[in-house]
C-alpha positions as CSV (number, residue, x, y, z in Angstrom):
1,M,64.4,-64.2,41.4
2,I,64.0,-60.5,42.2
3,T,65.5,-59.1,45.5
4,C,65.0,-55.6,46.8
5,E,67.3,-54.0,49.4
6,H,67.4,-50.6,51.1
7,I,70.9,-49.0,50.6
8,F,71.8,-46.9,53.6
9,S,73.1,-43.4,53.3
10,D,76.7,-44.3,54.3
11,N,77.0,-46.5,51.2
12,P,78.9,-44.8,48.4
13,R,76.5,-46.1,45.7
14,R,73.3,-44.1,46.5
15,S,72.4,-42.3,43.3
16,C,69.3,-43.2,41.3
17,D,69.8,-44.9,38.0
18,N,66.8,-43.1,36.5
19,C,67.0,-39.5,37.8
20,N,70.6,-39.5,39.0
21,R,69.7,-37.8,42.2
22,E,71.8,-38.6,45.3
23,M,69.1,-39.5,47.9
24,P,69.2,-40.9,51.5
25,L,66.8,-43.7,50.5
26,I,67.9,-45.8,47.5
27,L,66.4,-49.2,46.8
28,R,68.6,-51.8,45.0
29,Y,66.7,-54.3,42.8
30,E,68.7,-57.3,41.7
31,F,67.5,-59.8,39.1
32,S,69.1,-63.2,39.3
33,D,68.7,-66.9,38.5
34,N,69.5,-69.9,40.7
35,T,71.9,-72.1,38.7
36,P,73.6,-75.4,39.7
37,M,76.8,-73.2,40.3
38,G,75.0,-70.8,42.6
39,Q,73.1,-67.6,42.2
40,M,73.9,-65.6,39.0
41,A,72.9,-62.0,38.9
42,Y,72.0,-60.6,35.4
43,G,70.6,-57.2,36.2
44,E,70.8,-54.5,39.0
45,L,68.8,-51.3,39.3
46,H,69.2,-48.5,41.9
47,L,66.1,-46.3,42.3
48,C,65.2,-43.5,44.7
49,E,61.9,-43.6,46.5
50,D,60.1,-41.4,43.9
51,C,61.3,-43.5,40.9
52,S,60.6,-46.7,42.7
53,N,57.0,-45.5,43.3
54,A,56.8,-44.5,39.7
55,L,57.8,-48.0,38.6
56,S,55.1,-49.5,40.8
57,N,52.5,-47.1,39.2
58,L,53.8,-47.8,35.7
59,H,53.3,-51.5,36.3
60,R,49.8,-50.9,37.6
61,K,48.9,-48.8,34.5
62,V,50.2,-51.5,32.1
63,M,48.3,-54.2,33.9
64,E,45.1,-52.2,34.0
65,Q,45.1,-51.0,30.4
66,G,47.1,-53.6,28.6
67,K,49.0,-51.0,26.7
68,T,52.6,-49.8,26.7
69,H,53.3,-46.9,29.0
70,K,56.4,-44.9,29.9
71,Y,57.6,-42.8,32.8
72,D,59.3,-39.5,31.9
73,M,59.6,-36.2,33.7
74,D,57.3,-37.2,36.5
75,E,54.6,-38.3,34.2
76,I,53.2,-41.7,33.1
77,S,51.9,-41.7,29.6
78,E,50.9,-44.2,27.0
79,V,53.4,-45.0,24.3
80,I,51.9,-44.8,20.8
81,L,53.5,-47.5,18.6
């Protein structure tokens, strides 16, 4: 399961994991599995609005072109393997 939550500006954890900027809008993505013992989180990611949009665009590029891409320095480019 993937959940996404808006972290409000009064939360002490509001820096982006990708660009390290402290922003008023941070989205927290949590990746978890439902197990017989309850929900078990195995990954968490905090992204600002810009990096979250870049992630969405990166996903679209990969799905459209079927090739590996990366997001670096505000640019999405193909990764040559």
